[in-house]
N, CA, C and O of each residue as an XYZ file, in Angstrom:
776
protein
N     164.030    105.001    -28.749
C     165.206    105.208    -27.982
C     165.177    104.580    -26.634
O     164.144    104.701    -25.977
N     166.187    103.924    -26.142
C     166.099    103.344    -24.851
C     166.248    104.435    -23.822
O     166.778    105.507    -24.116
N     165.767    104.160    -22.569
C     165.803    105.090    -21.390
C     167.172    104.915    -20.776
O     167.498    103.871    -20.211
N     167.969    105.971    -20.902
C     169.356    105.885    -20.289
C     169.439    106.731    -18.977
O     170.546    107.050    -18.542
N     168.427    107.054    -18.417
C     168.388    107.877    -17.238
C     168.812    106.976    -16.015
O     168.656    105.755    -16.021
N     169.369    107.691    -14.948
C     169.905    106.850    -13.876
C     168.781    105.948    -13.177
O     169.076    104.921    -12.565
N     167.559    106.382    -13.307
C     166.493    105.594    -12.726
C     166.146    104.348    -13.434
O     165.432    103.501    -12.897
N     166.644    104.203    -14.662
C     166.257    103.058    -15.517
C     166.928    101.877    -14.898
O     168.076    101.984    -14.466
N     166.212    100.667    -14.832
C     166.771     99.450    -14.166
C     167.299     98.612    -15.230
O     166.670     98.492    -16.282
N     168.476     97.989    -15.023
C     169.062     97.131    -15.990
C     169.039     95.679    -15.393
O     169.459     95.481    -14.253
N     168.584     94.744    -16.116
C     168.593     93.303    -15.730
C     169.976     92.752    -15.901
O     170.539     92.851    -16.992
N     170.510     92.217    -14.948
C     171.846     91.574    -14.989
C     171.661     90.093    -15.071
O     170.727     89.548    -14.482
N     172.541     89.419    -15.800
C     172.461     87.955    -15.937
C     172.669     87.326    -14.585
O     173.557     87.696    -13.818
N     171.843     86.391    -14.333
C     172.009     85.536    -13.109
C     173.217     84.677    -13.223
O     173.326     83.977    -14.230
N     174.167     84.649    -12.276
C     175.346     83.857    -12.355
C     174.924     82.376    -12.368
O     173.997     81.955    -11.676
N     175.657     81.610    -13.196
C     175.309     80.148    -13.391
C     175.236     79.401    -11.975
O     174.398     78.530    -11.743
N     176.174     79.819    -11.074
C     176.258     79.111     -9.711
C     174.910     79.350     -8.945
O     174.355     78.484     -8.268
N     174.473     80.564     -9.123
C     173.166     81.009     -8.378
C     171.995     80.229     -9.076
O     171.142     79.681     -8.377
N     171.943     80.174    -10.443
C     170.915     79.554    -11.234
C     170.852     78.064    -10.773
O     169.786     77.495    -10.539
N     172.042     77.496    -10.663
C     172.088     76.029    -10.339
C     171.608     75.792     -8.923
O     170.950     74.793     -8.632
N     171.964     76.776     -7.997
C     171.439     76.646     -6.615
C     169.956     76.710     -6.483
O     169.359     75.939     -5.733
N     169.347     77.623     -7.205
C     167.880     77.861     -7.216
C     167.157     76.707     -7.902
O     166.098     76.312     -7.415
N     167.656     76.142     -8.998
C     167.075     75.012     -9.668
C     167.201     73.795     -8.783
O     166.258     73.007     -8.707
N     168.279     73.609     -8.136
C     168.573     72.397     -7.267
C     167.506     72.482     -6.118
O     166.842     71.499     -5.786
N     167.376     73.767     -5.507
C     166.508     73.931     -4.421
C     165.013     73.519     -4.819
O     164.274     73.019     -3.971
N     164.639     73.717     -5.979
C     163.278     73.360     -6.452
C     163.213     71.905     -7.045
O     162.154     71.436     -7.462
N     164.301     71.276     -7.060
C     164.328     69.929     -7.604
C     164.164     69.919     -9.170
O     163.692     68.944     -9.755
N     164.567     71.022     -9.794
C     164.484     71.238    -11.297
C     163.008     71.001    -11.638
O     162.695     70.333    -12.624
N     162.079     71.565    -10.794
C     160.687     71.648    -11.140
C     160.120     72.990    -10.768
O     160.729     73.768    -10.034
N     158.967     73.239    -11.279
C     158.331     74.610    -10.903
C     158.201     74.713     -9.431
O     157.858     73.735     -8.767
N     158.457     75.839     -8.908
C     158.365     76.106     -7.441
C     156.952     76.031     -6.847
O     156.800     75.949     -5.629
N     155.887     76.059     -7.725
C     154.526     75.961     -7.364
C     154.344     74.444     -7.016
O     154.454     73.590     -7.895
N     154.073     74.142     -5.762
C     153.970     72.698     -5.370
C     152.846     71.829     -6.107
O     152.815     70.600     -6.039
N     151.978     72.562     -6.779
C     150.903     71.937     -7.399
C     151.187     71.711     -8.903
O     150.506     70.944     -9.583
N     152.216     72.412     -9.376
C     152.493     72.400    -10.915
C     153.364     71.279    -11.328
O     152.931     70.496    -12.174
N     154.495     71.121    -10.848
C     155.551     70.021    -11.239
C     155.922     70.103    -12.627
O     156.310     69.074    -13.180
N     155.851     71.248    -13.302
C     156.298     71.392    -14.758
C     157.898     71.303    -14.665
O     158.511     71.822    -13.732
N     158.502     70.627    -15.669
C     159.969     70.492    -15.547
C     160.622     70.786    -16.923
O     161.850     70.820    -17.001
N     159.919     70.977    -17.901
C     160.542     71.105    -19.349
C     161.294     72.334    -19.379
O     162.496     72.341    -19.647
N     160.594     73.436    -19.100
C     161.340     74.788    -19.192
C     161.085     75.535    -17.888
O     159.959     75.561    -17.392
N     162.096     76.119    -17.353
C     161.978     76.803    -16.120
C     162.542     78.243    -16.204
O     163.535     78.470    -16.895
N     161.966     79.132    -15.565
C     162.486     80.473    -15.524
C     162.804     80.889    -14.073
O     162.199     80.329    -13.158
N     163.704     81.823    -13.821
C     164.008     82.333    -12.519
C     163.154     83.573    -12.273
O     163.270     84.558    -13.003
N     162.292     83.536    -11.249
C     161.534     84.706    -10.945
C     162.203     85.451     -9.804
O     162.651     84.875     -8.813
N     162.248     86.783     -9.998
C     162.771     87.660     -8.954
C     161.605     88.008     -7.936
O     160.651     88.710     -8.271
N     161.735     87.528     -6.812
C     160.609     87.764     -5.790
C     160.485     89.243     -5.540
O     159.370     89.764     -5.576
N     161.588     89.963     -5.282
C     161.563     91.482     -5.392
C     162.036     91.725     -6.816
O     163.159     91.407     -7.209
N     161.142     92.287     -7.533
C     161.305     92.483     -9.011
C     162.574     93.320     -9.263
O     162.924     94.105     -8.382
N     163.254     93.218    -10.346
C     164.414     94.006    -10.745
C     164.095     95.523    -10.709
O     164.908     96.331    -10.259
N     162.923     95.870    -11.182
C     162.518     97.316    -11.344
C     162.372     97.884     -9.919
O     162.383     99.107     -9.779
N     162.233     97.051     -8.828
C     162.138     97.538     -7.452
C     163.445     97.199     -6.736
O     163.452     97.004     -5.520
N     164.514     97.132     -7.459
C     165.873     96.834     -6.884
C     166.098     95.476     -6.472
O     167.003     95.290     -5.659
N     165.387     94.426     -6.921
C     165.615     93.058     -6.602
C     166.859     92.522     -7.137
O     167.102     92.703     -8.330
N     167.683     91.877     -6.390
C     168.971     91.371     -6.859
C     168.897     89.986     -7.393
O     167.812     89.425     -7.543
N     170.063     89.411     -7.692
C     170.141     88.114     -8.299
C     170.648     87.063     -7.229
O     171.246     86.048     -7.582
N     170.400     87.333     -6.011
C     170.841     86.336     -4.867
C     169.788     85.215     -4.962
O     168.625     85.408     -5.317
N     170.314     84.010     -4.605
C     169.385     82.870     -4.537
C     168.213     83.054     -3.672
O     167.142     82.498     -3.916
N     168.400     83.830     -2.660
C     167.279     84.074     -1.686
C     166.156     84.942     -2.332
O     165.054     84.986     -1.784
N     166.391     85.602     -3.432
C     165.477     86.487     -4.025
C     164.937     85.711     -5.358
O     164.183     86.324     -6.114
N     165.253     84.591     -5.601
C     164.860     83.928     -6.897
C     164.089     82.573     -6.585
O     164.363     81.826     -5.646
N     163.162     82.391     -7.448
C     162.349     81.130     -7.314
C     162.130     80.608     -8.787
O     161.725     81.321     -9.704
N     162.452     79.272     -8.893
C     162.188     78.606    -10.194
C     160.679     78.435    -10.438
O     159.966     77.870     -9.608
N     160.220     78.920    -11.563
C     158.844     78.862    -12.007
C     158.786     78.390    -13.427
O     159.673     78.688    -14.227
N     157.731     77.642    -13.755
C     157.476     77.399    -15.228
C     156.885     78.693    -15.861
O     156.341     79.562    -15.180
N     157.028     78.761    -17.208
C     156.498     80.026    -17.814
C     155.108     80.353    -17.549
O     154.734     81.525    -17.514
N     154.234     79.256    -17.337
C     152.817     79.543    -17.097
C     152.658     80.120    -15.692
O     151.985     81.140    -15.547
N     153.216     79.550    -14.692
C     153.022     80.081    -13.373
C     153.691     81.462    -13.191
O     153.215     82.324    -12.453
N     154.879     81.629    -13.943
C     155.467     82.915    -13.831
C     154.645     83.956    -14.488
O     154.555     85.050    -13.930
N     153.994     83.731    -15.687
C     153.047     84.672    -16.297
C     151.841     84.876    -15.376
O     151.411     86.024    -15.260
N     151.285     83.926    -14.744
C     150.205     84.062    -13.853
C     150.448     84.943    -12.678
O     149.575     85.685    -12.229
N     151.650     84.847    -12.188
C     152.131     85.687    -11.097
C     152.282     87.122    -11.524
O     151.889     88.056    -10.825
N     152.890     87.272    -12.744
C     153.211     88.602    -13.224
C     151.939     89.318    -13.570
O     151.898     90.540    -13.423
N     150.902     88.664    -14.017
C     149.651     89.166    -14.340
C     148.722     89.387    -13.157
O     147.595     89.867    -13.277
N     149.275     89.001    -11.990
C     148.417     89.197    -10.695
C     147.493     88.135    -10.308
O     146.740     88.307     -9.349
N     147.491     86.982    -11.021
C     146.681     85.807    -10.573
C     147.198     85.010     -9.448
O     146.432     84.426     -8.682
N     148.491     84.970     -9.330
C     149.170     84.272     -8.224
C     149.718     85.457     -7.338
O     150.501     86.275     -7.821
N     149.295     85.527     -6.049
C     149.726     86.659     -5.230
C     151.208     86.415     -4.694
O     151.752     85.313     -4.629
N     151.775     87.660     -4.316
C     153.146     87.626     -3.681
C     153.193     86.629     -2.527
O     154.165     85.902     -2.326
N     152.073     86.635     -1.769
C     152.137     85.681     -0.593
C     152.330     84.227     -0.915
O     152.994     83.481     -0.196
N     151.742     83.855     -1.994
C     151.910     82.455     -2.437
C     153.417     82.233     -2.907
O     154.027     81.211     -2.594
N     153.970     83.226     -3.658
C     155.353     83.098     -4.043
C     156.303     82.937     -2.842
O     157.190     82.084     -2.793
N     156.047     83.794     -1.921
C     156.906     83.826     -0.649
C     156.725     82.427      0.150
O     157.682     81.856      0.672
N     155.437     81.950      0.192
C     155.182     80.720      0.861
C     155.885     79.559      0.101
O     156.560     78.755      0.744
N     155.758     79.452     -1.157
C     156.458     78.475     -1.926
C     158.009     78.407     -1.732
O     158.610     77.348     -1.556
N     158.609     79.662     -1.781
C     159.958     79.794     -1.542
C     160.328     79.308     -0.127
O     161.348     78.647      0.067
N     159.500     79.640      0.829
C     159.843     79.328      2.209
C     159.632     77.789      2.391
O     160.388     77.192      3.158
N     158.710     77.158      1.771
C     158.472     75.775      1.831
C     159.712     75.009      1.185
O     160.203     74.022      1.733
N     160.171     75.517      0.014
C     161.305     74.895     -0.575
C     162.586     75.009      0.246
O     163.422     74.110      0.345
N     162.651     76.189      0.812
C     163.897     76.415      1.737
C     163.875     75.482      2.967
O     164.873     74.914      3.410
N     162.611     75.385      3.475
C     162.482     74.548      4.707
C     162.808     73.076      4.256
O     163.583     72.370      4.902
N     162.235     72.694      3.222
C     162.467     71.174      2.776
C     163.936     71.003      2.540
O     164.498     69.952      2.846
N     164.586     72.045      1.988
C     166.138     71.847      1.661
C     166.927     71.880      3.064
O     168.077     71.443      3.098
N     166.362     72.355      4.132
C     167.010     72.398      5.397
C     166.534     71.172      6.213
O     166.729     71.156      7.429
N     165.937     70.179      5.610
C     165.508     68.848      6.128
C     164.367     69.031      7.072
O     164.287     68.247      8.017
N     163.448     70.002      6.927
C     162.277     70.034      7.692
C     161.196     69.143      6.974
O     160.946     69.336      5.784
N     160.614     68.254      7.637
C     159.566     67.434      6.923
C     158.297     68.233      7.072
O     158.219     69.179      7.856
N     157.335     67.846      6.328
C     155.972     68.444      6.314
C     155.401     68.497      7.690
O     154.791     69.477      8.117
N     155.641     67.314      8.424
C     155.172     67.205      9.849
C     155.834     68.242     10.783
O     155.213     68.821     11.674
N     157.178     68.439     10.504
C     157.957     69.369     11.320
C     157.400     70.807     11.084
O     157.251     71.587     12.025
N     157.105     71.122      9.822
C     156.638     72.384      9.426
C     155.216     72.633     10.141
O     154.939     73.705     10.680
N     154.417     71.617     10.092
C     153.084     71.640     10.708
C     153.218     71.824     12.240
O     152.468     72.609     12.819
N     154.109     71.154     12.871
C     154.390     71.241     14.294
C     154.849     72.596     14.661
O     154.442     73.115     15.701
N     155.675     73.203     13.868
C     156.135     74.615     14.113
C     155.027     75.583     14.082
O     154.978     76.498     14.904
N     154.105     75.416     13.138
C     152.992     76.329     13.029
C     151.983     75.969     14.221
O     151.323     76.869     14.741
N     151.890     74.821     14.587
C     151.022     74.517     15.784
C     151.495     75.159     16.945
O     150.756     75.866     17.629
N     152.845     74.931     17.249
C     153.408     75.509     18.463
C     153.294     77.077     18.466
O     153.101     77.703     19.508
N     153.426     77.682     17.214
C     153.286     79.070     17.103
C     151.879     79.521     17.444
O     151.721     80.544     18.110
N     150.844     78.799     17.014
C     149.445     79.115     17.280
C     149.103     78.856     18.744
O     148.259     79.571     19.284
N     149.702     77.884     19.414
C     149.449     77.513     20.711
C     150.315     78.209     21.796
O     150.386     77.765     22.942
N     150.926     79.246     21.406
C     151.831     79.869     22.475
C     151.249     80.141     23.788
O     151.870     79.878     24.817
N     150.014     80.686     23.792
C     149.316     81.059     24.986
C     148.671     79.962     25.719
O     148.362     80.059     26.907
N     148.469     78.908     24.992
C     147.774     77.732     25.579
C     148.777     76.846     26.368
O     149.988     76.852     26.145
N     148.177     76.098     27.292
C     148.915     75.083     27.997
C     148.566     73.767     27.512
O     147.496     73.278     27.874
N     149.372     73.107     26.704
C     149.067     71.795     26.113
C     150.197     70.895     26.617
O     151.380     71.210     26.487
N     149.784     69.752     27.202
C     150.790     68.795     27.711
C     150.797     67.483     26.862
O     149.755     67.020     26.400
N     151.924     66.953     26.694
C     152.180     65.727     25.916
C     152.668     64.608     26.834
O     153.199     64.869     27.914
N     152.491     63.400     26.410
C     153.081     62.287     27.072
C     154.560     62.178     26.512
O     154.974     62.852     25.569
N     155.258     61.301     27.170
C     156.698     61.127     26.582
C     156.709     60.751     25.114
O     157.544     61.182     24.319
N     155.722     59.915     24.806
C     155.677     59.497     23.354
C     155.307     60.662     22.390
O     155.783     60.763     21.259
N     154.415     61.535     22.937
C     154.028     62.771     22.177
C     155.287     63.696     21.935
O     155.526     64.224     20.849
N     156.030     63.826     23.019
C     157.190     64.623     22.894
C     158.239     64.166     21.696
O     158.914     64.963     21.044
N     158.243     62.869     21.550
C     159.074     62.341     20.468
C     158.851     62.966     19.091
O     159.765     63.137     18.285
N     157.571     63.296     18.874
C     157.160     63.885     17.563
C     157.928     65.257     17.369
O     158.127     65.725     16.248
N     158.332     65.848     18.499
C     159.010     67.168     18.460
C     160.509     67.029     18.420
O     161.196     68.050     18.431
N     161.077     65.807     18.373
C     162.509     65.467     18.579
C     163.369     66.316     17.563
O     164.366     66.958     17.895
N     162.869     66.239     16.312
C     163.728     66.880     15.235
C     163.801     68.481     15.484
O     164.811     69.150     15.266
N     162.643     68.960     15.947
C     162.640     70.422     16.232
C     163.361     70.749     17.450
O     163.923     71.842     17.524
N     163.409     69.870     18.475
C     164.194     70.151     19.665
C     165.640     70.036     19.360
O     166.429     70.840     19.856
N     166.037     69.078     18.569
C     167.498     68.841     18.202
C     167.974     69.972     17.347
O     169.172     70.255     17.355
N     167.073     70.682     16.566
C     167.503     71.779     15.736
C     167.436     73.044     16.525
O     167.826     74.083     15.992
N     166.976     73.053     17.750
C     167.048     74.208     18.597
C     165.782     75.169     18.316
O     165.776     76.349     18.666
N     164.763     74.571     17.679
C     163.597     75.388     17.385
C     162.546     75.254     18.411
O     161.747     76.179     18.555
N     162.467     74.139     19.173
C     161.551     73.925     20.128
C     162.259     73.362     21.367
O     163.388     72.886     21.246
N     161.618     73.398     22.594
C     162.155     72.899     23.757
C     161.167     72.414     24.602
O     160.012     72.816     24.466
N     161.499     71.511     25.556
C     160.573     71.047     26.615
C     160.555     72.160     27.737
O     161.519     72.333     28.484
N     159.491     72.841     27.798
C     159.294     74.042     28.707
C     159.103     73.514     30.146
O     159.630     74.165     31.048
N     158.446     72.468     30.434
C     158.045     72.079     31.691
C     157.838     70.565     31.673
O     157.436     69.994     30.660
N     158.117     69.929     32.805
C     157.843     68.502     32.935
C     157.298     68.201     34.335
O     157.787     68.705     35.346
N     156.241     67.336     34.345
C     155.601     66.849     35.570
C     155.726     65.382     35.564
O     155.509     64.742     34.535
N     156.104     64.766     36.790
C     156.303     63.284     36.893
C     155.368     62.968     38.038
O     155.349     63.624     39.080
N     154.593     61.925     37.788
C     153.771     61.327     38.781
C     154.036     59.774     38.970
O     154.485     59.115     38.033
N     153.771     59.245     40.108
C     153.991     57.806     40.144
C     155.131     57.553     41.130
O     155.647     58.485     41.748
N     155.513     56.300     41.267
C     156.587     55.970     42.148
C     157.614     55.197     41.535
O     157.454     54.768     40.393
N     158.741     54.960     42.238
C     159.870     54.088     41.753
C     159.618     52.768     42.473
O     159.252     52.771     43.648
N     159.792     51.738     41.849
C     159.570     50.389     42.379
C     161.003     49.872     42.809
O     161.949     49.882     42.021
N     161.097     49.428     44.082
C     162.228     48.849     44.574
C     161.986     47.379     44.700
O     160.935     46.996     45.214
N     162.823     46.578     44.298
C     162.756     45.125     44.285
C     164.013     44.555     44.882
O     165.120     44.991     44.567
N     163.843     43.601     45.728
C     165.094     42.830     46.275
C     164.734     41.325     46.264
O     163.610     40.972     45.909
N     165.565     40.541     46.605
C     165.397     39.127     46.692
C     164.439     38.813     47.847
O     163.686     37.844     47.749
N     164.437     39.489     48.791
C     163.652     39.246     50.044
C     162.258     39.939     50.040
O     161.335     39.491     50.720
N     162.136     40.997     49.288
C     160.732     41.649     49.333
C     160.295     41.985     47.979
O     161.112     42.260     47.100
N     159.058     41.973     47.786
C     158.420     42.246     46.414
C     157.531     43.440     46.673
O     156.672     43.430     47.554
N     157.753     44.423     45.913
C     156.903     45.709     45.873
C     155.949     45.464     44.808
O     156.263     44.783     43.832
N     154.744     46.009     44.953
C     153.847     45.991     43.833
C     154.288     47.140     42.864
O     154.530     48.282     43.255
N     154.362     46.759     41.662
C     154.840     47.739     40.607
C     153.792     48.795     40.432
O     152.605     48.502     40.291
N     154.240     50.031     40.441
C     153.451     51.221     40.124
C     154.112     51.912     38.874
O     155.333     52.018     38.752
N     153.293     52.324     38.056
C     153.931     52.917     36.812
C     154.097     54.430     36.981
O     153.162     55.125     37.378
N     155.173     54.879     36.706
C     155.446     56.344     36.694
C     155.018     56.923     35.416
O     155.194     56.315     34.360
N     154.437     58.129     35.476
C     154.043     58.807     34.233
C     154.633     60.158     34.145
O     155.064     60.698     35.164
N     154.680     60.731     33.006
C     155.183     62.048     32.980
C     154.353     62.827     31.904
O     153.739     62.247     31.009
N     154.382     64.137     32.057
C     153.689     65.045     31.134
C     154.645     66.231     30.834
O     155.234     66.836     31.730
N     154.753     66.505     29.594
C     155.633     67.630     29.169
C     154.974     68.682     28.363
O     154.123     68.395     27.522
N     155.374     69.963     28.621
C     154.829     71.011     27.764
C     155.991     71.493     26.854
O     157.073     71.857     27.315
N     155.706     71.470     25.589
C     156.585     71.947     24.566
C     156.284     73.288     24.005
O     155.132     73.644     23.755
N     157.385     74.064     23.799
C     157.184     75.334     23.251
C     158.297     75.748     22.295
O     159.299     75.038     22.212
N     158.182     76.801     21.608
C     159.091     77.326     20.619
C     160.314     77.966     21.388
O     160.119     78.532     22.464
N     161.433     77.885     20.896
C     162.604     78.628     21.448
C     162.546     80.007     20.787
O     161.715     80.218     19.904
N     163.340     80.881     21.156
C     163.484     82.155     20.557
C     163.806     82.073     18.974
O     163.299     82.814     18.132
N     164.657     81.133     18.740
C     165.141     80.894     17.431
C     163.901     80.308     16.546
O     163.731     80.677     15.384
N     163.052     79.367     17.190
C     161.918     78.931     16.464
C     160.880     79.955     16.274
O     160.238     79.994     15.224
N     160.673     80.820     17.276
C     159.649     81.886     17.128
C     160.067     82.854     16.011
O     159.259     83.271     15.182
N     161.369     83.193     16.025
C     161.904     84.091     14.926
C     161.687     83.424     13.556
O     161.256     84.069     12.600
N     161.994     82.133     13.483
C     161.869     81.395     12.192
C     160.485     81.473     11.733
O     160.239     81.896     10.603
N     159.523     81.077     12.569
C     158.101     81.014     12.170
C     157.520     82.401     11.733
O     156.831     82.544     10.723
N     157.879     83.446     12.623
C     157.491     84.774     12.360
C     157.976     85.248     11.000
O     157.229     85.825     10.211
N     159.206     84.995     10.765
C     159.823     85.365      9.445
C     159.100     84.635      8.243
O     158.747     85.224      7.222
N     158.926     83.329      8.474
C     158.242     82.524      7.465
C     156.863     83.013      7.185
O     156.542     83.206      6.012
N     156.027     83.229      8.137
C     154.731     83.737      7.975
C     154.731     85.167      7.369
O     153.811     85.520      6.631
N     155.708     85.945      7.666
C     155.687     87.304      7.096
C     156.352     87.287      5.705
O     156.411     88.331      5.054
N     156.847     86.145      5.241
C     157.502     86.130      3.897
C     158.869     86.919      3.919
O     159.313     87.402      2.878
N     159.505     87.035      5.086
C     160.776     87.822      5.119
C     161.868     86.846      4.984
O     162.294     86.244      5.969
N     162.366     86.656      3.731
C     163.412     85.629      3.450
C     164.713     85.910      4.172
O     165.370     84.984      4.648
N     165.088     87.148      4.259
C     166.311     87.467      4.996
C     166.232     87.184      6.482
O     167.173     86.667      7.084
N     165.106     87.528      7.056
C     164.959     87.261      8.561
C     164.859     85.761      8.705
O     165.415     85.246      9.675
N     164.219     85.021      7.853
C     164.183     83.597      7.827
C     165.489     82.939      7.803
O     165.716     81.978      8.538
N     166.407     83.436      6.949
C     167.777     82.889      6.781
C     168.551     83.246      8.086
O     169.292     82.400      8.586
N     168.406     84.430      8.627
C     169.051     84.790      9.906
C     168.640     83.886     10.972
O     169.492     83.486     11.764
N     167.349     83.500     11.080
C     166.814     82.690     12.166
C     167.440     81.262     12.022
O     167.794     80.613     13.006
N     167.553     80.819     10.744
C     168.080     79.460     10.619
C     169.613     79.360     11.080
O     170.069     78.332     11.581
N     170.343     80.489     10.872
C     171.674     80.568     11.102
C     171.999     80.881     12.628
O     173.151     80.797     13.054
N     170.984     81.226     13.381
C     171.133     81.602     14.807
C     171.446     80.299     15.521
O     170.871     79.254     15.219
N     172.441     80.385     16.549
C     172.643     79.302     17.330
C     172.009     79.484     18.719
O     171.722     80.625     19.080
N     171.776     78.448     19.510
C     171.231     78.556     20.770
C     169.768     78.661     20.737
O     169.174     78.606     19.660
N     169.111     78.818     21.925
C     167.753     78.937     22.086
C     167.405     80.236     22.692
O     166.228     80.519     22.911
């Protein structure tokens, strides 16, 4: 006889629009970046239905039956599942692998003083444009060359050094990503300003 008590959890069908969103997010492949299985996919509830996990796209990850079973049996930890979801989400918001690595680097180097040349700062351009990083400080050395028809000045090269750091938005995003907190991660992405 089925358990009809109020505490019994019922699985509700995932709406087709949500299913499509989750499958597109994973590129119609298993969410495990090392698997790439595409023939049959299942939607895994990151917060399980028995633990009140809902059918929102933020709580679902496309997995092949093998990876899904390995997770359910405890061989693939929750931290890996959250990391895979975060990686897929980041990739779908146009963060490259390099941008993700730079975010993690800036997060780890918060207390350090690291200076970059102008060319080095260009590697952070996408993160700066997204409001996740900022140029925190700039130092300029060298002179300006003035030239006229009557006098020639010897050219001196100006140089600059820049310190790059995370904005509040960038810090919140990386903290949420590392904690596996999908809701905080989404809030950080939707935050405007620095």
